[in-house]
C-alpha positions in Angstrom: 158.5 107.9 64.3 156.2 108.0 61.2 152.9 109.7 61.2 150.3 107.3 62.4 147.6 106.2 59.9 143.9 106.9 60.1 142.0 104.0 61.5 138.5 103.0 60.3 136.9 100.3 62.5 133.9 98.8 60.8 131.9 96.3 62.8 128.6 94.5 62.3 126.5 92.6 64.8 125.9 88.9 65.0 127.5 87.8 61.7 128.2 84.1 61.3 131.9 83.7 60.4 131.1 82.0 57.0 128.3 84.3 55.9 130.2 85.9 53.1 130.3 85.0 49.4 134.1 85.6 49.3 134.4 82.6 51.7 132.5 80.3 49.4 129.0 80.6 50.8 126.6 80.2 47.8 123.5 81.4 49.7 124.1 85.1 49.7 126.0 87.8 47.8 128.2 90.2 49.8 130.1 92.3 47.2 131.1 95.0 49.7 132.7 92.6 52.2 134.1 90.6 49.3 136.0 93.8 48.2 137.4 94.2 51.7 138.6 90.5 51.7 140.1 91.0 48.2 142.0 94.1 49.3 143.2 92.7 52.7 144.1 89.8 54.9 141.4 87.6 56.4 142.0 86.0 59.8 139.9 82.9 59.7 140.7 81.7 63.2 139.2 84.8 64.9 136.9 84.6 67.9 134.8 86.9 70.2 136.0 87.4 73.8 132.5 86.4 74.7 129.7 85.7 72.2 127.2 88.3 73.3 126.9 91.9 72.3 127.7 94.0 75.3 130.6 91.9 76.7 132.2 91.4 73.3 132.1 95.1 72.5 133.4 96.0 75.9 136.4 93.8 75.3 137.0 95.6 72.0 137.2 98.9 73.8 139.0 98.0 77.0 141.4 95.3 75.8 140.3 93.0 78.6 138.3 89.7 79.0 134.7 89.6 80.2 135.6 88.3 83.6 137.8 91.3 84.1 135.9 94.4 82.8 132.6 93.7 84.6 130.4 93.6 81.5 129.8 89.8 81.7 126.5 90.0 79.9 124.0 92.4 78.3 122.8 93.3 81.7 126.2 94.2 83.1 128.0 97.6 83.3 131.6 98.3 82.5 133.4 98.7 85.8 134.3 102.2 86.8 137.9 103.2 86.5 138.7 101.1 83.4 139.4 103.4 80.4 138.0 102.8 77.0 139.7 103.3 73.6 138.2 106.7 72.9 139.3 108.1 76.2 142.7 106.6 76.0 143.6 107.5 72.5 142.2 110.9 72.9 144.4 111.5 76.0 147.6 110.0 74.6 147.5 111.2 71.0 146.3 113.8 68.5 143.6 111.5 67.0 140.1 112.7 66.3 138.0 109.9 67.8 134.6 109.7 66.1 131.8 107.2 66.5 128.6 106.3 64.5 126.2 103.5 65.3 125.9 100.8 67.9 127.9 101.3 71.1 126.2 99.0 73.7 128.7 99.5 76.5 126.6 99.9 79.6 127.7 102.5 82.2 129.9 104.4 79.8 128.6 107.6 78.1 129.7 107.3 74.4 129.6 111.1 74.1 132.3 111.4 76.8 134.6 109.1 74.9 134.0 109.9 71.2 132.6 112.6 69.0 129.3 111.0 68.3 128.0 111.7 64.8 125.1 109.2 64.5 123.1 106.9 66.8 121.8 103.5 66.1 118.5 101.7 65.6 117.4 98.4 64.2 119.5 97.6 61.2 116.8 98.0 58.6 116.2 101.5 59.9 119.6 102.6 61.2 122.4 101.2 59.2 122.0 103.5 56.2 122.2 106.7 58.3 125.3 105.3 60.0 127.0 104.7 56.6 125.9 108.2 55.4 127.2 109.9 58.5 130.6 108.2 58.2 130.8 109.0 54.5 130.0 112.6 55.3 132.7 112.7 57.9 135.3 111.4 55.4 134.2 113.7 52.7 134.2 116.8 54.8 137.1 116.2 57.2 139.6 119.0 56.8 141.7 118.5 59.9 145.4 117.7 59.9 145.0 115.3 62.8 144.6 111.6 62.1 141.2 110.1 62.8 139.9 107.0 64.5 136.5 106.4 62.9 134.2 103.7 64.3 131.2 102.5 62.3 128.9 100.2 64.3 126.3 98.6 62.0 123.4 96.8 63.6 122.6 94.1 61.0 122.4 91.1 60.8 121.3 91.5 64.4 117.7 92.1 63.2 117.5 88.3 63.2 117.0 88.6 66.9 113.6 90.0 66.3 112.5 86.7 64.7 114.2 83.9 66.5 115.0 86.0 69.6 113.1 88.7 71.4 110.0 88.9 69.3 109.5 85.3 68.1 108.1 84.1 64.8 110.1 82.9 61.8 110.6 86.1 59.9 109.3 89.5 59.1 107.1 88.2 56.2 105.2 84.9 55.9 106.9 81.9 54.4 105.6 81.6 50.8 105.6 78.3 48.9 106.9 80.1 45.8 110.3 80.7 47.6 110.9 77.2 48.8 113.4 76.4 46.1 115.5 79.4 47.2 115.8 78.2 50.8 119.3 77.0 51.8 119.6 73.4 53.1 120.0 72.8 56.8 123.6 72.5 58.1 124.9 69.0 58.2 125.1 69.2 62.0 121.5 70.4 62.4 119.7 68.3 65.0 115.9 68.4 65.4 116.0 69.2 69.1 115.1 72.1 71.4 118.1 74.5 71.0 120.0 76.1 73.9 118.7 79.6 73.3 115.3 81.0 72.8 113.7 77.5 73.0 110.2 78.9 73.4 110.6 80.9 70.2 111.6 78.0 68.0 110.2 74.9 69.7 107.4 74.5 67.1 109.5 75.2 64.0 109.6 72.6 61.3 112.7 72.0 59.2 111.3 74.4 56.5 111.0 77.1 59.1 114.6 76.7 60.1 115.6 76.9 56.4 113.5 80.1 56.1 115.3 81.5 59.1 118.6 80.9 57.4 117.3 82.5 54.2 116.1 85.7 55.9 119.3 85.8 58.0 121.3 85.9 54.8 119.2 88.8 53.6 120.0 90.7 56.8 123.7 90.1 56.1 123.2 91.5 52.6 121.5 94.6 54.0 124.6 95.1 56.2 126.9 94.4 53.3 125.3 97.1 51.2 126.1 99.8 53.8 129.6 98.3 54.7 130.4 98.4 51.0 129.3 102.0 50.5 131.4 103.1 53.5 134.5 101.1 52.4 134.3 102.5 48.9 134.1 106.0 50.3 137.2 105.4 52.3 139.2 103.8 49.5 138.1 106.6 47.0 139.0 109.4 49.4 142.2 111.4 49.8 142.9 109.3 52.9 143.1 105.9 51.1 146.8 105.6 51.1 147.2 106.3 54.8 144.3 104.4 56.4 143.9 101.1 58.1 140.5 99.4 57.8 139.5 96.7 60.3 136.3 94.8 59.6 134.8 92.3 62.1 131.6 91.2 64.0 131.1 91.2 67.7 130.0 87.5 67.7 128.3 85.0 65.4 124.8 83.5 65.1 123.5 79.9 65.6 122.0 79.9 62.0 120.6 76.4 62.6 124.0 74.8 63.3 123.5 72.3 66.1 119.8 73.4 66.0 120.7 76.7 67.5 119.8 80.3 66.9 121.3 83.5 68.4 124.5 83.6 70.5 126.0 83.0 73.9 127.6 79.6 73.6 131.0 78.2 72.7 130.3 76.3 69.5 131.9 77.7 66.4 128.7 79.3 65.0 128.4 81.7 67.9 132.0 82.1 69.1 133.9 82.5 65.8 133.8 85.7 63.8 135.0 87.2 60.5 138.1 89.5 60.7 139.7 91.4 57.8 142.4 94.0 57.9 143.3 96.3 54.9 146.1 98.8 54.5 147.3 99.7 51.0 150.9 98.7 50.3 151.4 97.2 53.7 148.9 94.4 54.3 148.9 91.7 51.6 145.8 91.7 49.5 143.7 88.6 49.2 145.6 86.6 51.8 144.0 84.2 54.2 145.5 83.4 57.6 144.0 80.1 59.0 146.7 79.6 61.5 146.9 82.3 64.1 144.3 82.4 66.8 143.0 85.9 67.4 140.4 87.1 69.9 138.3 90.3 70.4 140.6 92.1 72.8 143.5 91.7 70.3 141.8 94.5 68.3 142.4 96.9 71.2 146.1 96.2 71.1 146.1 96.4 67.3 144.4 99.8 67.3 146.7 101.1 70.0 149.7 99.8 68.0 148.7 101.7 64.9 147.9 104.8 66.9 151.4 104.7 68.5 149.7 104.8 71.9 150.8 102.8 75.0 148.7 99.9 76.2 145.9 100.6 78.6 146.3 99.3 82.2 146.3 95.6 82.9 146.0 94.4 79.3 147.8 91.2 80.1 146.2 89.0 77.3 145.8 91.2 74.2 148.2 91.0 71.3 148.5 93.3 68.4 147.6 91.6 65.1 149.5 94.2 63.1 152.7 92.1 62.6 150.6 89.2 61.4 148.6 91.4 59.1 151.8 92.9 57.6 153.2 89.5 57.0 156.0 89.6 59.6 157.3 86.4 61.2 155.9 86.1 64.7 157.6 83.3 66.6 155.8 83.8 70.0 152.2 84.0 69.0 149.8 82.4 71.5 149.1 78.7 71.7 145.5 78.9 72.8 142.6 81.2 73.4 139.9 81.2 76.1 136.3 82.4 75.6 133.6 82.7 78.2 129.8 82.7 78.2 128.2 84.0 81.4 124.7 82.6 81.0 122.9 80.7 83.7 124.2 77.3 82.6 127.7 78.8 82.1 130.4 77.5 79.7 134.1 78.3 78.9 135.8 77.4 75.7 139.5 76.7 75.3 140.8 76.3 71.7 144.3 75.5 70.4 145.5 74.9 66.9 143.5 71.7 66.5 141.2 71.0 69.5 138.5 72.7 71.5 137.3 71.9 75.0 134.0 73.3 76.3 133.8 73.3 80.1 130.4 73.7 81.6 129.8 75.0 85.1 127.6 72.0 85.8 130.6 69.6 85.3 129.9 68.5 81.7 132.9 68.6 79.2 133.0 68.4 75.4 136.1 68.0 73.3 136.2 68.5 69.6 138.9 68.0 66.9 138.2 71.1 64.7 140.4 69.8 61.9 138.8 66.4 61.5 135.4 67.5 62.7 134.8 71.2 62.0 131.1 70.9 62.5 131.7 69.6 66.1 129.6 66.5 65.7 131.8 64.0 67.5 132.4 64.7 71.3 135.9 63.1 71.9 135.1 62.8 75.6 133.5 59.6 74.5 136.9 58.5 73.1 139.1 57.6 76.1 142.3 57.6 74.0 142.0 61.3 73.0 139.4 63.3 75.0 140.7 63.1 78.6 144.3 64.1 77.5 143.1 67.1 75.5 140.8 68.1 78.4 143.7 67.9 80.8 145.9 70.1 78.6 143.1 72.6 78.1 142.4 72.7 81.8 146.1 73.6 82.4 145.6 76.4 79.8 142.6 77.6 81.6 144.4 77.7 84.9 147.2 79.7 83.2 144.7 82.1 81.8 143.1 82.6 85.2 146.5 83.3 86.6 146.8 86.2 84.2 143.4 87.9 84.6 142.1 90.0 87.4 138.6 88.7 88.1 135.9 91.4 88.6 134.0 90.7 91.8 130.3 90.9 92.3 130.2 94.4 93.7 131.5 95.8 90.4 128.8 94.5 88.1 125.3 95.6 87.6 122.6 94.2 89.9 119.9 91.9 88.7 119.4 88.3 87.7 122.7 88.2 85.8 124.6 88.5 89.0 123.7 85.0 90.0 125.1 83.7 86.7 128.3 85.6 87.3 128.6 84.3 90.8 128.3 80.8 89.3 131.3 81.6 87.2 133.4 82.9 90.1 132.7 79.7 92.0 133.6 77.6 88.9 136.9 79.5 88.3 137.9 79.4 92.0 137.2 75.7 92.1 139.3 75.3 89.0 142.2 77.2 90.5 142.1 75.2 93.7 142.3 71.8 92.0 145.6 70.0 92.2 
């Protein structure tokens, strides 16, 4: 067996899947991320296990879905007894497991799973120290053991302090002199009260939404500067020829699409994420994979594959992306993915190669053709020739999914208002399973 490579896992927070100049977005410049895309393979059909910080990250580090690991929302803890990647790789290999930046896995002490070299703060304040800490580690690492280095950048999550927790349009006032620089509204923007943070955005005019988009792109550029510095440090180091770099985001951001901000719903802007993998001489450079559906917990299987470490217990859904990244033919890749959002109204997304169905816990259903209608503007449930048949197929997929997972019961999750939302989900899933 060959010596395993070093693994550098770079992740940002709340990045829209198309917020990168390498992907043709003209409203920002991301030279750092563009270099990663040029050097590696971009998986453009990649999704979060759940589009919210804590559950998405917990899926990364456990290899399991939100309904299994207990962290079903930002107020939930990871269930006791489920190992995380740092613990598992440290136990089953010689890897030096190192972490800098945002962790956000409740109920799990980072310092007991990784060697922590830097904490986190708001992106504007904390991302530069995270990059410097990781760069210092790479420059000064003298050990013979391979390393698993995690860099958790906060931005563009600072957008939450405008359209999210703090309210207001942006850090600075909207100036007339910059109006010509504001990006246009998305074609699927609707002037309605959005699903999330309605009180924060209910009085916004269209120009305020455009200013939100403008400032969001600046937060992405802030993250890009630090991601690029770290990536260059890796690729200019003595480890460059034996290191796998994985870049992604935990979830997306509304960015005005469908009139939404923030995250936590199953439309593409929140659920879909960027994902790029780089390894010199092994992963094709500049390649784009639009075909294979990948989801957050696949990164767990991928990292374990590279580390030559066995799967963690009960990882029934996760698949290693490594063969896809290295250009191997994979005949048995999955047909569909399932994503969950455990907010009070509750919704589950099922996506296959062409269609997506969103099941809501209140009984509503939406069906979209993502090839013909990538902006999800035409609900095919209004089309009796297509919608019901797609929904029925996706309901069968969801039942198959529920037959593979082990649902976390109420007693395993953190107490508080979020428990009611999770109980709504348990009821929805059980009703789904009991249907003939």
